[in-house]
LUMVEX-558780 format. One line per 10 residues: number of its first residue (from 0); for each residue x, y, z of C-alpha. Coordinates in nm, 4 decimals, always signed. Layout:
// LUMVEX-558780
NUM) X,Y,Z ~ ...;
***
This chain:
// LUMVEX-558780
0) -0.0152,+0.0019,+0.0122 ~ +0.1277,+0.3557,-0.0723 ~ +0.2217,+0.5641,+0.2372 ~ +0.3150,+0.9197,+0.2771 ~ +0.6737,+0.9927,+0.2116 ~ +0.6772,+1.1799,+0.5554 ~ +0.4120,+1.2176,+0.8328 ~ +0.4197,+1.5269,+1.0266 ~ +0.2725,+1.3921,+1.3798 ~ +0.2011,+1.6624,+1.6530;
10) +0.2156,+1.5349,+2.0187 ~ +0.0515,+1.7717,+2.2585 ~ +0.0983,+1.6934,+2.6354 ~ +0.1862,+1.9061,+2.9124 ~ +0.4630,+1.6828,+3.0530 ~ +0.7380,+1.6850,+2.8003 ~ +0.8867,+1.3283,+2.9265 ~ +0.5887,+1.1718,+2.8146 ~ +0.6289,+1.3657,+2.4521 ~ +0.9886,+1.2339,+2.4257;
20) +0.8943,+0.8586,+2.5214 ~ +0.6256,+0.8674,+2.2942 ~ +0.8584,+0.9846,+2.0061 ~ +1.0907,+0.7519,+2.1071 ~ +0.8263,+0.4539,+2.0856 ~ +0.6843,+0.5418,+1.7440 ~ +1.0125,+0.6632,+1.5500 ~ +1.0264,+0.5653,+1.2242 ~ +1.2262,+0.6677,+0.9252 ~ +0.9282,+0.8239,+0.7487;
30) +0.7782,+0.9963,+1.0677 ~ +0.8606,+1.3805,+1.1608 ~ +0.7667,+1.4740,+1.5140 ~ +0.6506,+1.7884,+1.6241 ~ +0.5766,+1.9141,+2.0029 ~ +0.3587,+2.1391,+2.2163 ~ +0.2938,+2.1759,+2.5659 ~ +0.0112,+2.3689,+2.5632 ~ -0.3077,+2.4552,+2.3503 ~ -0.2042,+2.7838,+2.2414;
40) +0.1391,+2.6334,+2.0886 ~ -0.1015,+2.3757,+1.9344 ~ -0.2957,+2.6353,+1.7328 ~ +0.0628,+2.8051,+1.6539 ~ +0.2136,+2.4863,+1.5157 ~ -0.0843,+2.4087,+1.2940 ~ -0.0589,+2.7715,+1.1623 ~ +0.3026,+2.7630,+1.0970 ~ +0.3716,+2.4148,+0.9896 ~ +0.1754,+2.1192,+0.7713;
50) +0.0646,+1.8705,+1.0569 ~ -0.0603,+1.5223,+0.9275 ~ -0.1597,+1.3911,+1.2697 ~ -0.2430,+1.5322,+1.6012 ~ -0.1947,+1.3154,+1.9232 ~ -0.3568,+1.5099,+2.1962 ~ -0.3810,+1.4575,+2.5773 ~ -0.7233,+1.5601,+2.7106 ~ -0.6045,+1.7169,+3.0357 ~ -0.3917,+2.0147,+2.9174;
60) -0.3252,+2.2431,+3.2078 ~ -0.4007,+2.5938,+3.0272 ~ -0.6853,+2.4969,+2.7776 ~ -1.0249,+2.3360,+2.7610 ~ -1.0161,+2.0199,+2.5441 ~ -1.3501,+2.0866,+2.3284 ~ -1.2369,+2.4805,+2.3136 ~ -0.9176,+2.3701,+2.1889 ~ -1.0438,+2.1291,+1.9301 ~ -1.3346,+2.3300,+1.8219;
70) -1.0744,+2.5924,+1.7266 ~ -0.8611,+2.3522,+1.5299 ~ -1.2026,+2.2474,+1.3213 ~ -1.2883,+2.5873,+1.2301 ~ -0.9395,+2.7050,+1.1157 ~ -0.8522,+2.6225,+0.7458 ~ -0.5230,+2.5139,+0.7816 ~ -0.6268,+2.2733,+1.0491 ~ -0.9826,+2.1668,+1.0018 ~ -0.8925,+1.8277,+0.8161;
80) -0.6207,+1.7135,+1.0590 ~ -0.6763,+1.3434,+1.2537 ~ -0.6709,+1.3569,+1.6181 ~ -0.5777,+1.0872,+1.8505 ~ -0.7112,+1.1997,+2.2262 ~ -0.5455,+1.0523,+2.5008 ~ -0.7723,+1.0574,+2.7974 ~ -0.8476,+0.8461,+3.1218 ~ -1.2265,+0.8634,+3.0679 ~ -1.3048,+0.8919,+2.7355;
90) -1.6391,+0.8053,+2.7591 ~ -1.7655,+1.1662,+2.8277 ~ -1.5480,+1.2832,+2.4937 ~ -1.7027,+1.0330,+2.2879 ~ -2.0383,+1.1550,+2.3417 ~ -1.9192,+1.4840,+2.1992 ~ -1.7464,+1.3464,+1.9133 ~ -1.9851,+1.0869,+1.8042 ~ -2.1370,+1.2925,+1.5084 ~ -1.7935,+1.3459,+1.3444;
100) -1.7093,+1.1327,+1.0582 ~ -1.5508,+0.7867,+1.1389 ~ -1.1864,+0.8019,+1.1561 ~ -1.1236,+1.1684,+1.2282 ~ -1.1278,+1.1457,+1.5988 ~ -0.9736,+0.8168,+1.7784 ~ -0.9635,+0.7942,+2.1769 ~ -0.7348,+0.5936,+2.3528 ~ -0.7334,+0.5472,+2.7247 ~ -0.4176,+0.5440,+2.9687;
110) -0.1997,+0.3763,+2.9916 ~ -0.1046,+0.3968,+2.6453 ~ -0.0760,+0.0700,+2.4468 ~ +0.2112,+0.0941,+2.2199 ~ +0.0772,-0.1501,+1.9494 ~ -0.2651,+0.0042,+1.9342 ~ -0.1207,+0.3797,+1.8850 ~ +0.1230,+0.2549,+1.6354 ~ -0.1715,+0.0846,+1.4641 ~ -0.3732,+0.3989,+1.4638;
120) -0.0835,+0.5997,+1.3258 ~ -0.0514,+0.3425,+1.0141 ~ -0.3945,+0.3545,+0.9302 ~ -0.3518,+0.7271,+0.9046 ~ -0.0403,+0.6802,+0.6987 ~ -0.2333,+0.4463,+0.4746 ~ -0.4846,+0.7324,+0.4159 ~ -0.7677,+0.5193,+0.5819 ~ -0.9310,+0.8084,+0.7399 ~ -1.2146,+0.9773,+0.6348;
130) -1.2321,+1.3232,+0.4843 ~ -1.3852,+1.6168,+0.5380 ~ -1.3935,+1.6579,+0.8846 ~ -1.6558,+1.9316,+0.9499 ~ -1.7627,+2.0962,+1.2677 ~ -2.1349,+1.9927,+1.3550 ~ -2.3304,+2.3371,+1.2425 ~ -2.2777,+2.6536,+1.1656 ~ -2.4715,+2.7579,+1.4946 ~ -2.1701,+2.5177,+1.6621;
140) -1.9246,+2.6896,+1.4978 ~ -2.0372,+3.0321,+1.6221 ~ -2.0952,+2.9112,+1.9643 ~ -1.7273,+2.8132,+1.9676 ~ -1.5736,+3.1085,+1.8437 ~ -1.7844,+3.3592,+2.0648 ~ -1.6363,+3.1105,+2.3505 ~ -1.2645,+3.1101,+2.2593 ~ -1.0379,+3.3795,+2.2144 ~ -0.8062,+3.2876,+1.9418;
150) -0.6082,+3.5767,+1.9159 ~ -0.2352,+3.4781,+1.9510;
***
């Protein structure tokens, strides 16, 4: 199967040691890792660089997950980037994302299993995710824009 030459993967976690460990576990010749430790850094990275996948911790200290994802999904440069959300309790988040296209959001429960996250990334590299990803409605988009200050 055809894979992308390089996959740019943005790992977002407020603990740099977790980012380094995940990069080491997922390291392959065709993967380029970027990292961010906050929601603001995440938004900036997706506007500066061409990111192909975001691995996102659900418990960032500075940012509400739903607000961050909402911002990412309304900005042109980031709206089609698939997300892998790492969480201790994914069932709460799954309710919010249930209307999104299959494959646009994946959930993983801590502790993260190396094989499972590797298989998710491979699925992405084989382009098995379905597109385009859209925010649920115009009303939802307006609500997100009014709740979140995205100036930086």
